[in-house]
C-alpha positions, 0 to 999 in steps of 0.5 A: 138925155131924152125927155119922155116926150122925145124918147123914141127910136128911129125907124130902122133902129135896133132896140132892146126890149122886154116882153111884157104881155103876149096875145094871140096876135102879137107880143107887147114889149117895153123898150128898155132904152126909151123911158119904158115906152111900149111897142108891139111885135105883130105875130107876122114879125115874130119869125121867118117861118109860120107861127102856130103858137107865138109862145113857142117863140117868145115868153114874158120877161124875155129880153129881145133885140128888135128892129123898129118898123114904124112909129106913130108919135101921135098914138104913141105906137111903135111897131117892131120886128123880131124876124128881121134881126140877124144873129150878128145884129142881135149879138152886137146890139146886146153887147152895146146895151150891156156896155151902156148899162154898165157905163151908166151904173159907173156914172151914177156911182160917181155922182153918188160919191160926189153928191152930184145932182141929176143936172150935173150927171147929165152934163158929165155924160154929154161932155163925154159923148161929144168926144167919144162914141159912148161913155163906155168907150171913154171909161175903157180908155181910162183903164190904160190912159188914166185920169187924163182921159177925162181931164182933157175933156174938161172934167174936174179932177174929182170926177176924173179920178172917181170915173177912172177908179170905178172903170178899173174896178168894174170893167174887165178888158179882154186882151189879145196876146200875139208872139213872134220868134226872132233870131239875132246874132253878131260876130263882134266881140261885144255882140251881146251888147248890140243884141241887148240894145236891139231888144230894148229898142223893140220893147220901146215900140209899144204905145200907151195901153200895149205891153211888149215882153221879150224872153230868151228861149236859148240864144240866138232865139228870142220870143216877143210877146205883144198884149193888146185889147185889139187883135189888129193893134197887137199884130201891127205892134208885133211887126213893128217891134220885130222890124225894129230889132232886126233893123237895129242889129243889122245897123250894129253889124249883126244879123237878124230874122223872124223865124216863126 
């Protein structure tokens, strides 16, 4: 992690800050991610419209997503803007900040359980972010892929276990469910065997972390349900599962088609 002397964002960065003090000419804030460093939102950077009373737009204790305009390291000054942050940027930055806070809490909980010092904790954090965009991403992956997520990075079994266990307790992954209806038929005397094999093959398509469930909704119709954390992944796997079932039944002398 950055030392206090290094703890500055870059110009153009989005930062999360807490309003500390409001004056007639602007609002002083504390940068939550940068060793509690302070910055200033000049009144001209508060809103895209004319500001008569700055308190109509910000209040003490409020969390804001701000854009860094200028940095003067010699004076320790950080100039910030509220009006230049879009709604989408605000939502994405706040989500990232909340995830980073949760990930840090999980790391520190692990360090406490293993009686690890700050240097060890920093090394663990650095090892993870060398391979992942964030610690949170690694923790989220460990929920589906287990302790191997960390052991393959070279972390000890104890650290891998405690991080995975804490991730499963503290992180709730939103799941996307997509369904598809297929019709499978076979004129052969043992056609049901071919249909069952086709459905089993469809179920085997799933990669790690994705579930496929198959239900009969009255022969010859079957519902395939794919559950994944990402919509595009669910869509891709559903198509592959449907294609696999149809291809298999056709190879077995039957017919298949998607009807939803």
